[in-house]
Biopython code that builds the backbone (N, CA, C, O; Angstrom):
import numpy as np
from Bio.PDB.StructureBuilder import StructureBuilder

atoms = [
    (1, "MET", "N", (139.498, 94.952, 141.352)),
    (1, "MET", "CA", (138.380, 95.780, 141.736)),
    (1, "MET", "C", (138.696, 96.357, 143.115)),
    (1, "MET", "O", (139.266, 95.675, 143.966)),
    (2, "ALA", "N", (138.328, 97.594, 143.322)),
    (2, "ALA", "CA", (138.583, 98.247, 144.613)),
    (2, "ALA", "C", (137.320, 98.253, 145.450)),
    (2, "ALA", "O", (136.224, 98.496, 144.945)),
    (3, "CYS", "N", (137.489, 97.979, 146.754)),
    (3, "CYS", "CA", (136.372, 98.008, 147.708)),
    (3, "CYS", "C", (135.962, 99.465, 147.912)),
    (3, "CYS", "O", (136.811, 100.323, 148.154)),
    (4, "THR", "N", (134.666, 99.742, 147.816)),
    (4, "THR", "CA", (134.194, 101.123, 147.977)),
    (4, "THR", "C", (134.228, 101.569, 149.428)),
    (4, "THR", "O", (134.240, 102.770, 149.700)),
    (5, "PHE", "N", (134.243, 100.625, 150.370)),
    (5, "PHE", "CA", (134.248, 100.979, 151.787)),
    (5, "PHE", "C", (135.654, 101.279, 152.301)),
    (5, "PHE", "O", (135.886, 102.331, 152.896)),
    (6, "CYS", "N", (136.603, 100.346, 152.071)),
    (6, "CYS", "CA", (137.943, 100.505, 152.644)),
    (6, "CYS", "C", (139.027, 100.795, 151.606)),
    (6, "CYS", "O", (140.141, 101.169, 151.972)),
    (7, "GLY", "N", (138.713, 100.626, 150.292)),
    (7, "GLY", "CA", (139.684, 100.909, 149.251)),
    (7, "GLY", "C", (140.639, 99.776, 148.955)),
    (7, "GLY", "O", (141.561, 99.960, 148.159)),
    (8, "THR", "N", (140.462, 98.598, 149.564)),
    (8, "THR", "CA", (141.335, 97.455, 149.321)),
    (8, "THR", "C", (141.105, 96.917, 147.913)),
    (8, "THR", "O", (139.971, 96.827, 147.442)),
    (9, "ASN", "N", (142.228, 96.555, 147.241)),
    (9, "ASN", "CA", (142.109, 95.942, 145.920)),
    (9, "ASN", "C", (141.749, 94.478, 146.068)),
    (9, "ASN", "O", (142.370, 93.754, 146.846)),
    (10, "LEU", "N", (140.749, 94.044, 145.326)),
    (10, "LEU", "CA", (140.261, 92.666, 145.368)),
    (10, "LEU", "C", (140.363, 92.050, 143.978)),
    (10, "LEU", "O", (140.198, 92.727, 142.963)),
    (11, "THR", "N", (140.637, 90.752, 143.959)),
    (11, "THR", "CA", (140.632, 90.013, 142.709)),
    (11, "THR", "C", (139.442, 89.063, 142.737)),
    (11, "THR", "O", (139.337, 88.218, 143.627)),
    (12, "ILE", "N", (138.545, 89.201, 141.761)),
    (12, "ILE", "CA", (137.337, 88.372, 141.701)),
    (12, "ILE", "C", (137.631, 87.186, 140.786)),
    (12, "ILE", "O", (138.131, 87.370, 139.677)),
    (13, "PRO", "N", (137.319, 85.950, 141.249)),
    (13, "PRO", "CA", (137.559, 84.773, 140.405)),
    (13, "PRO", "C", (136.751, 84.858, 139.100)),
    (13, "PRO", "O", (135.714, 85.518, 139.041)),
    (14, "GLU", "N", (137.243, 84.187, 138.072)),
    (14, "GLU", "CA", (136.627, 84.217, 136.749)),
    (14, "GLU", "C", (135.171, 83.746, 136.780)),
    (14, "GLU", "O", (134.324, 84.322, 136.098)),
    (15, "ASN", "N", (134.872, 82.706, 137.565)),
    (15, "ASN", "CA", (133.513, 82.154, 137.565)),
    (15, "ASN", "C", (132.500, 83.059, 138.276)),
    (15, "ASN", "O", (131.296, 82.871, 138.104)),
    (16, "LEU", "N", (132.957, 84.033, 139.068)),
    (16, "LEU", "CA", (132.048, 84.941, 139.760)),
    (16, "LEU", "C", (131.927, 86.300, 139.060)),
    (16, "LEU", "O", (131.133, 87.143, 139.479)),
    (17, "ARG", "N", (132.693, 86.511, 138.022)),
    (17, "ARG", "CA", (132.645, 87.798, 137.328)),
    (17, "ARG", "C", (131.373, 87.907, 136.485)),
    (17, "ARG", "O", (130.884, 86.925, 135.928)),
    (18, "ILE", "N", (130.866, 89.113, 136.414)),
    (18, "ILE", "CA", (129.677, 89.383, 135.608)),
    (18, "ILE", "C", (130.118, 89.604, 134.171)),
    (18, "ILE", "O", (131.007, 90.409, 133.893)),
    (19, "LYS", "N", (129.491, 88.888, 133.279)),
    (19, "LYS", "CA", (129.817, 89.032, 131.873)),
    (19, "LYS", "C", (129.234, 90.346, 131.356)),
    (19, "LYS", "O", (128.144, 90.750, 131.761)),
    (20, "SER", "N", (129.949, 90.994, 130.480)),
    (20, "SER", "CA", (129.434, 92.248, 129.917)),
    (20, "SER", "C", (128.328, 91.941, 128.919)),
    (20, "SER", "O", (128.411, 90.978, 128.158)),
    (21, "GLN", "N", (127.301, 92.765, 128.933)),
    (21, "GLN", "CA", (126.172, 92.611, 128.032)),
    (21, "GLN", "C", (126.509, 93.222, 126.680)),
    (21, "GLN", "O", (127.195, 94.243, 126.624)),
    (22, "PRO", "N", (126.046, 92.624, 125.597)),
    (22, "PRO", "CA", (126.305, 93.214, 124.288)),
    (22, "PRO", "C", (125.556, 94.534, 124.149)),
    (22, "PRO", "O", (124.450, 94.691, 124.668)),
    (23, "LYS", "N", (126.164, 95.468, 123.453)),
    (23, "LYS", "CA", (125.528, 96.768, 123.273)),
    (23, "LYS", "C", (124.421, 96.662, 122.236)),
    (23, "LYS", "O", (124.557, 95.988, 121.216)),
    (24, "VAL", "N", (123.328, 97.345, 122.526)),
    (24, "VAL", "CA", (122.170, 97.330, 121.635)),
    (24, "VAL", "C", (122.162, 98.634, 120.851)),
    (24, "VAL", "O", (122.335, 99.715, 121.414)),
    (25, "GLU", "N", (121.960, 98.517, 119.559)),
    (25, "GLU", "CA", (121.896, 99.725, 118.742)),
    (25, "GLU", "C", (120.574, 100.424, 118.972)),
    (25, "GLU", "O", (119.514, 99.800, 118.971)),
    (26, "THR", "N", (120.651, 101.714, 119.168)),
    (26, "THR", "CA", (119.429, 102.488, 119.363)),
    (26, "THR", "C", (119.159, 103.409, 118.185)),
    (26, "THR", "O", (118.177, 104.151, 118.197)),
    (27, "ASN", "N", (120.001, 103.377, 117.183)),
    (27, "ASN", "CA", (119.806, 104.223, 116.012)),
    (27, "ASN", "C", (119.040, 103.451, 114.943)),
    (27, "ASN", "O", (119.617, 102.988, 113.959)),
    (28, "PHE", "N", (117.745, 103.322, 115.150)),
    (28, "PHE", "CA", (116.917, 102.616, 114.184)),
    (28, "PHE", "C", (116.553, 103.569, 113.056)),
    (28, "PHE", "O", (116.232, 104.735, 113.285)),
    (29, "LYS", "N", (116.608, 103.062, 111.861)),
    (29, "LYS", "CA", (116.220, 103.876, 110.718)),
    (29, "LYS", "C", (114.710, 103.805, 110.568)),
    (29, "LYS", "O", (114.124, 102.722, 110.586)),
    (30, "LYS", "N", (114.093, 104.950, 110.421)),
    (30, "LYS", "CA", (112.649, 104.994, 110.241)),
    (30, "LYS", "C", (112.316, 104.628, 108.802)),
    (30, "LYS", "O", (112.992, 105.034, 107.857)),
    (31, "ALA", "N", (111.263, 103.855, 108.672)),
    (31, "ALA", "CA", (110.826, 103.484, 107.330)),
    (31, "ALA", "C", (110.225, 104.714, 106.664)),
    (31, "ALA", "O", (109.343, 105.374, 107.215)),
    (32, "GLU", "N", (110.711, 105.000, 105.495)),
    (32, "GLU", "CA", (110.210, 106.164, 104.786)),
    (32, "GLU", "C", (108.926, 105.789, 104.072)),
    (32, "GLU", "O", (108.886, 104.845, 103.282)),
    (33, "THR", "N", (107.880, 106.543, 104.361)),
    (33, "THR", "CA", (106.600, 106.308, 103.709)),
    (33, "THR", "C", (106.280, 107.505, 102.840)),
    (33, "THR", "O", (106.559, 108.649, 103.200)),
    (34, "SER", "N", (105.699, 107.229, 101.706)),
    (34, "SER", "CA", (105.362, 108.307, 100.792)),
    (34, "SER", "C", (104.028, 108.943, 101.143)),
    (34, "SER", "O", (103.733, 110.058, 100.712)),
    (35, "ARG", "N", (103.202, 108.218, 101.944)),
    (35, "ARG", "CA", (101.896, 108.745, 102.304)),
    (35, "ARG", "C", (101.769, 108.829, 103.816)),
    (35, "ARG", "O", (102.382, 108.036, 104.530)),
    (36, "PRO", "N", (100.990, 109.769, 104.310)),
    (36, "PRO", "CA", (100.766, 109.851, 105.760)),
    (36, "PRO", "C", (99.986, 108.639, 106.268)),
    (36, "PRO", "O", (99.284, 107.971, 105.509)),
    (37, "VAL", "N", (100.123, 108.375, 107.543)),
    (37, "VAL", "CA", (99.475, 107.213, 108.157)),
    (37, "VAL", "C", (97.957, 107.336, 108.087)),
    (37, "VAL", "O", (97.271, 106.324, 107.942)),
    (38, "GLU", "N", (97.419, 108.543, 108.185)),
    (38, "GLU", "CA", (95.971, 108.733, 108.160)),
    (38, "GLU", "C", (95.381, 108.264, 106.833)),
    (38, "GLU", "O", (94.303, 107.668, 106.810)),
    (39, "ILE", "N", (96.071, 108.525, 105.743)),
    (39, "ILE", "CA", (95.575, 108.098, 104.441)),
    (39, "ILE", "C", (95.613, 106.576, 104.348)),
    (39, "ILE", "O", (94.676, 105.965, 103.834)),
    (40, "GLU", "N", (96.664, 105.973, 104.829)),
    (40, "GLU", "CA", (96.767, 104.517, 104.797)),
    (40, "GLU", "C", (95.681, 103.875, 105.657)),
    (40, "GLU", "O", (95.112, 102.852, 105.276)),
    (41, "ALA", "N", (95.389, 104.469, 106.814)),
    (41, "ALA", "CA", (94.369, 103.904, 107.702)),
    (41, "ALA", "C", (92.997, 103.971, 107.047)),
    (41, "ALA", "O", (92.249, 102.995, 107.101)),
    (42, "SER", "N", (92.648, 105.091, 106.431)),
    (42, "SER", "CA", (91.337, 105.192, 105.805)),
    (42, "SER", "C", (91.229, 104.252, 104.614)),
    (42, "SER", "O", (90.163, 103.695, 104.349)),
    (43, "GLU", "N", (92.324, 104.077, 103.904)),
    (43, "GLU", "CA", (92.316, 103.158, 102.772)),
    (43, "GLU", "C", (92.151, 101.715, 103.248)),
    (43, "GLU", "O", (91.438, 100.932, 102.621)),
    (44, "MET", "N", (92.806, 101.364, 104.348)),
    (44, "MET", "CA", (92.668, 100.013, 104.891)),
    (44, "MET", "C", (91.246, 99.766, 105.383)),
    (44, "MET", "O", (90.708, 98.674, 105.201)),
    (45, "LEU", "N", (90.632, 100.777, 106.008)),
    (45, "LEU", "CA", (89.251, 100.627, 106.464)),
    (45, "LEU", "C", (88.307, 100.465, 105.284)),
    (45, "LEU", "O", (87.367, 99.672, 105.343)),
    (46, "ARG", "N", (88.548, 101.207, 104.217)),
    (46, "ARG", "CA", (87.713, 101.101, 103.030)),
    (46, "ARG", "C", (87.824, 99.703, 102.424)),
    (46, "ARG", "O", (86.827, 99.142, 101.970)),
    (47, "LYS", "N", (89.013, 99.149, 102.417)),
    (47, "LYS", "CA", (89.213, 97.805, 101.873)),
    (47, "LYS", "C", (88.622, 96.734, 102.779)),
    (47, "LYS", "O", (88.183, 95.691, 102.295)),
    (48, "ALA", "N", (88.605, 96.976, 104.082)),
    (48, "ALA", "CA", (88.124, 95.974, 105.037)),
    (48, "ALA", "C", (86.608, 95.989, 105.188)),
    (48, "ALA", "O", (86.039, 95.039, 105.727)),
    (49, "GLN", "N", (85.946, 97.035, 104.728)),
    (49, "GLN", "CA", (84.505, 97.152, 104.932)),
    (49, "GLN", "C", (83.718, 96.006, 104.296)),
    (49, "GLN", "O", (82.836, 95.465, 104.962)),
    (50, "PRO", "N", (83.979, 95.604, 103.052)),
    (50, "PRO", "CA", (83.213, 94.468, 102.504)),
    (50, "PRO", "C", (83.410, 93.176, 103.284)),
    (50, "PRO", "O", (82.481, 92.377, 103.407)),
    (51, "ILE", "N", (84.595, 92.967, 103.806)),
    (51, "ILE", "CA", (84.859, 91.761, 104.601)),
    (51, "ILE", "C", (84.047, 91.802, 105.892)),
    (51, "ILE", "O", (83.487, 90.789, 106.311)),
    (52, "ALA", "N", (83.984, 92.971, 106.519)),
    (52, "ALA", "CA", (83.222, 93.111, 107.762)),
    (52, "ALA", "C", (81.733, 92.916, 107.506)),
    (52, "ALA", "O", (81.035, 92.317, 108.324)),
    (53, "ILE", "N", (81.243, 93.418, 106.374)),
    (53, "ILE", "CA", (79.822, 93.256, 106.050)),
    (53, "ILE", "C", (79.496, 91.787, 105.821)),
    (53, "ILE", "O", (78.474, 91.297, 106.301)),
    (54, "ARG", "N", (80.359, 91.076, 105.088)),
    (54, "ARG", "CA", (80.126, 89.642, 104.872)),
    (54, "ARG", "C", (80.168, 88.870, 106.188)),
    (54, "ARG", "O", (79.374, 87.952, 106.394)),
    (55, "ALA", "N", (81.084, 89.234, 107.073)),
    (55, "ALA", "CA", (81.165, 88.556, 108.374)),
    (55, "ALA", "C", (79.901, 88.788, 109.185)),
    (55, "ALA", "O", (79.390, 87.870, 109.826)),
    (56, "TRP", "N", (79.394, 90.023, 109.157)),
    (56, "TRP", "CA", (78.167, 90.328, 109.898)),
    (56, "TRP", "C", (76.993, 89.558, 109.314)),
    (56, "TRP", "O", (76.168, 89.035, 110.064)),
    (57, "ASN", "N", (76.899, 89.476, 107.988)),
    (57, "ASN", "CA", (75.804, 88.738, 107.364)),
    (57, "ASN", "C", (75.870, 87.257, 107.712)),
    (57, "ASN", "O", (74.836, 86.642, 107.971)),
    (58, "LEU", "N", (77.057, 86.676, 107.721)),
    (58, "LEU", "CA", (77.193, 85.267, 108.115)),
    (58, "LEU", "C", (76.795, 85.058, 109.568)),
    (58, "LEU", "O", (76.177, 84.048, 109.905)),
    (59, "PHE", "N", (77.147, 86.010, 110.432)),
    (59, "PHE", "CA", (76.787, 85.893, 111.845)),
    (59, "PHE", "C", (75.274, 85.946, 112.024)),
    (59, "PHE", "O", (74.712, 85.150, 112.777)),
    (60, "THR", "N", (74.601, 86.888, 111.332)),
    (60, "THR", "CA", (73.145, 86.975, 111.476)),
    (60, "THR", "C", (72.466, 85.728, 110.911)),
    (60, "THR", "O", (71.475, 85.255, 111.468)),
    (61, "MET", "N", (73.002, 85.186, 109.791)),
    (61, "MET", "CA", (72.429, 83.963, 109.240)),
    (61, "MET", "C", (72.614, 82.800, 110.220)),
    (61, "MET", "O", (71.712, 81.979, 110.385)),
    (62, "TRP", "N", (73.769, 82.730, 110.864)),
    (62, "TRP", "CA", (74.018, 81.659, 111.826)),
    (62, "TRP", "C", (73.075, 81.761, 113.019)),
    (62, "TRP", "O", (72.551, 80.745, 113.474)),
    (63, "THR", "N", (72.851, 82.965, 113.531)),
    (63, "THR", "CA", (71.950, 83.100, 114.682)),
    (63, "THR", "C", (70.528, 82.726, 114.291)),
    (63, "THR", "O", (69.785, 82.178, 115.105)),
    (64, "TRP", "N", (70.141, 83.017, 113.047)),
    (64, "TRP", "CA", (68.810, 82.646, 112.584)),
    (64, "TRP", "C", (68.709, 81.133, 112.438)),
    (64, "TRP", "O", (67.716, 80.538, 112.857)),
    (65, "LEU", "N", (69.733, 80.496, 111.845)),
    (65, "LEU", "CA", (69.719, 79.040, 111.682)),
    (65, "LEU", "C", (69.815, 78.310, 113.017)),
    (65, "LEU", "O", (69.265, 77.221, 113.184)),
    (66, "LYS", "N", (70.517, 78.918, 113.957)),
    (66, "LYS", "CA", (70.645, 78.314, 115.285)),
    (66, "LYS", "C", (69.272, 78.184, 115.950)),
    (66, "LYS", "O", (69.051, 77.273, 116.748)),
    (67, "TRP", "N", (68.357, 79.092, 115.620)),
    (67, "TRP", "CA", (67.007, 79.023, 116.155)),
    (67, "TRP", "C", (66.129, 78.137, 115.276)),
    (67, "TRP", "O", (65.298, 77.386, 115.789)),
    (68, "LEU", "N", (66.308, 78.219, 113.944)),
    (68, "LEU", "CA", (65.418, 77.546, 113.002)),
    (68, "LEU", "C", (65.580, 76.023, 113.008)),
    (68, "LEU", "O", (64.582, 75.303, 112.988)),
    (69, "ILE", "N", (66.785, 75.536, 113.034)),
    (69, "ILE", "CA", (67.022, 74.085, 112.913)),
    (69, "ILE", "C", (66.396, 73.302, 114.066)),
    (69, "ILE", "O", (65.700, 72.320, 113.804)),
    (70, "PRO", "N", (66.605, 73.680, 115.318)),
    (70, "PRO", "CA", (65.930, 72.915, 116.390)),
    (70, "PRO", "C", (64.407, 73.037, 116.329)),
    (70, "PRO", "O", (63.691, 72.087, 116.647)),
    (71, "THR", "N", (63.915, 74.206, 115.921)),
    (71, "THR", "CA", (62.468, 74.393, 115.825)),
    (71, "THR", "C", (61.880, 73.463, 114.759)),
    (71, "THR", "O", (60.849, 72.831, 114.991)),
    (72, "CYS", "N", (62.522, 73.378, 113.605)),
    (72, "CYS", "CA", (62.054, 72.479, 112.545)),
    (72, "CYS", "C", (62.122, 71.018, 112.990)),
    (72, "CYS", "O", (61.243, 70.222, 112.660)),
    (73, "PHE", "N", (63.139, 70.683, 113.719)),
    (73, "PHE", "CA", (63.281, 69.317, 114.219)),
    (73, "PHE", "C", (62.143, 68.967, 115.160)),
    (73, "PHE", "O", (61.572, 67.882, 115.057)),
    (74, "VAL", "N", (61.804, 69.860, 116.073)),
    (74, "VAL", "CA", (60.726, 69.618, 117.039)),
    (74, "VAL", "C", (59.381, 69.528, 116.310)),
    (74, "VAL", "O", (58.563, 68.660, 116.615)),
    (75, "ILE", "N", (59.159, 70.416, 115.358)),
    (75, "ILE", "CA", (57.896, 70.398, 114.606)),
    (75, "ILE", "C", (57.772, 69.093, 113.816)),
    (75, "ILE", "O", (56.689, 68.511, 113.753)),
    (76, "SER", "N", (58.871, 68.631, 113.215)),
    (76, "SER", "CA", (58.806, 67.377, 112.455)),
    (76, "SER", "C", (58.528, 66.191, 113.369)),
    (76, "SER", "O", (57.808, 65.277, 112.968)),
    (77, "ILE", "N", (59.061, 66.173, 114.554)),
    (77, "ILE", "CA", (58.781, 65.088, 115.513)),
    (77, "ILE", "C", (57.311, 65.107, 115.911)),
    (77, "ILE", "O", (56.666, 64.060, 115.973)),
    (78, "ILE", "N", (56.781, 66.295, 116.181)),
    (78, "ILE", "CA", (55.360, 66.410, 116.561)),
    (78, "ILE", "C", (54.472, 65.942, 115.411)),
    (78, "ILE", "O", (53.498, 65.226, 115.643)),
    (79, "LEU", "N", (54.793, 66.335, 114.167)),
    (79, "LEU", "CA", (54.004, 65.896, 113.022)),
    (79, "LEU", "C", (54.075, 64.384, 112.832)),
    (79, "LEU", "O", (53.077, 63.760, 112.475)),
    (80, "CYS", "N", (55.233, 63.796, 113.064)),
    (80, "CYS", "CA", (55.366, 62.336, 112.962)),
    (80, "CYS", "C", (54.511, 61.634, 114.006)),
    (80, "CYS", "O", (53.864, 60.629, 113.712)),
    (81, "ILE", "N", (54.508, 62.156, 115.211)),
    (81, "ILE", "CA", (53.692, 61.560, 116.277)),
    (81, "ILE", "C", (52.216, 61.658, 115.928)),
    (81, "ILE", "O", (51.468, 60.697, 116.112)),
    (82, "VAL", "N", (51.789, 62.820, 115.424)),
    (82, "VAL", "CA", (50.388, 63.003, 115.037)),
    (82, "VAL", "C", (50.039, 62.063, 113.889)),
    (82, "VAL", "O", (48.961, 61.468, 113.893)),
    (83, "LEU", "N", (50.917, 61.917, 112.918)),
    (83, "LEU", "CA", (50.676, 61.016, 111.786)),
    (83, "LEU", "C", (50.567, 59.569, 112.245)),
    (83, "LEU", "O", (49.709, 58.828, 111.765)),
    (84, "VAL", "N", (51.428, 59.164, 113.168)),
    (84, "VAL", "CA", (51.353, 57.790, 113.690)),
    (84, "VAL", "C", (50.040, 57.575, 114.429)),
    (84, "VAL", "O", (49.433, 56.511, 114.303)),
    (85, "ILE", "N", (49.594, 58.550, 115.188)),
    (85, "ILE", "CA", (48.323, 58.430, 115.921)),
    (85, "ILE", "C", (47.168, 58.314, 114.939)),
    (85, "ILE", "O", (46.267, 57.498, 115.133)),
    (86, "ILE", "N", (47.188, 59.122, 113.889)),
    (86, "ILE", "CA", (46.103, 59.082, 112.887)),
    (86, "ILE", "C", (46.104, 57.726, 112.170)),
    (86, "ILE", "O", (45.050, 57.116, 111.995)),
    (87, "LEU", "N", (47.275, 57.261, 111.761)),
    (87, "LEU", "CA", (47.347, 55.969, 111.070)),
    (87, "LEU", "C", (46.955, 54.828, 111.998)),
    (87, "LEU", "O", (46.324, 53.869, 111.552)),
    (88, "PHE", "N", (47.299, 54.904, 113.231)),
    (88, "PHE", "CA", (46.925, 53.863, 114.196)),
    (88, "PHE", "C", (45.412, 53.846, 114.419)),
    (88, "PHE", "O", (44.805, 52.780, 114.519)),
    (89, "SER", "N", (44.811, 55.034, 114.495)),
    (89, "SER", "CA", (43.352, 55.101, 114.718)),
    (89, "SER", "C", (42.585, 54.644, 113.483)),
    (89, "SER", "O", (41.487, 54.103, 113.619)),
    (90, "LEU", "N", (43.122, 54.841, 112.289)),
    (90, "LEU", "CA", (42.460, 54.395, 111.071)),
    (90, "LEU", "C", (42.567, 52.878, 110.910)),
    (90, "LEU", "O", (41.680, 52.255, 110.325)),
    (91, "SER", "N", (43.611, 52.297, 111.407)),
    (91, "SER", "CA", (43.768, 50.852, 111.265)),
    (91, "SER", "C", (42.860, 50.076, 112.220)),
    (91, "SER", "O", (42.633, 48.885, 112.012)),
    (92, "LEU", "N", (42.338, 50.725, 113.260)),
    (92, "LEU", "CA", (41.449, 50.029, 114.194)),
    (92, "LEU", "C", (40.097, 49.984, 113.648)),
    (92, "LEU", "O", (39.194, 49.439, 114.283)),
]
sb = StructureBuilder()
sb.init_structure("model")
sb.init_model(0)
sb.init_chain("A")
sb.init_seg("    ")
for serial, (resi, resn, name, xyz) in enumerate(atoms, 1):
    if name == "N":
        sb.init_residue(resn, " ", resi, " ")
    sb.init_atom(name, np.array(xyz, "f"), 0.0, 1.0, " ", f" {name:<3s}", serial, name[0])
structure = sb.get_structure()
């Protein structure tokens, strides 16, 4: 290797030499499609619509149950307490 400043020839030891990088191919073959991307996208959206509707329905049912279950639990506890009070007062 020649020094760029003074032009002296230098020998670089093997362990300090930079290894050459493998060449990367840049000639990728494009996948040939028979249909334009816009048609494929609309078809995929049409196929995905029932799945999205079912997901939305499950989400709304979950939010409703998330409110309903604790409410029913609290109401049942209150009714049990009232029933115990009534039964206790009748036994006296």
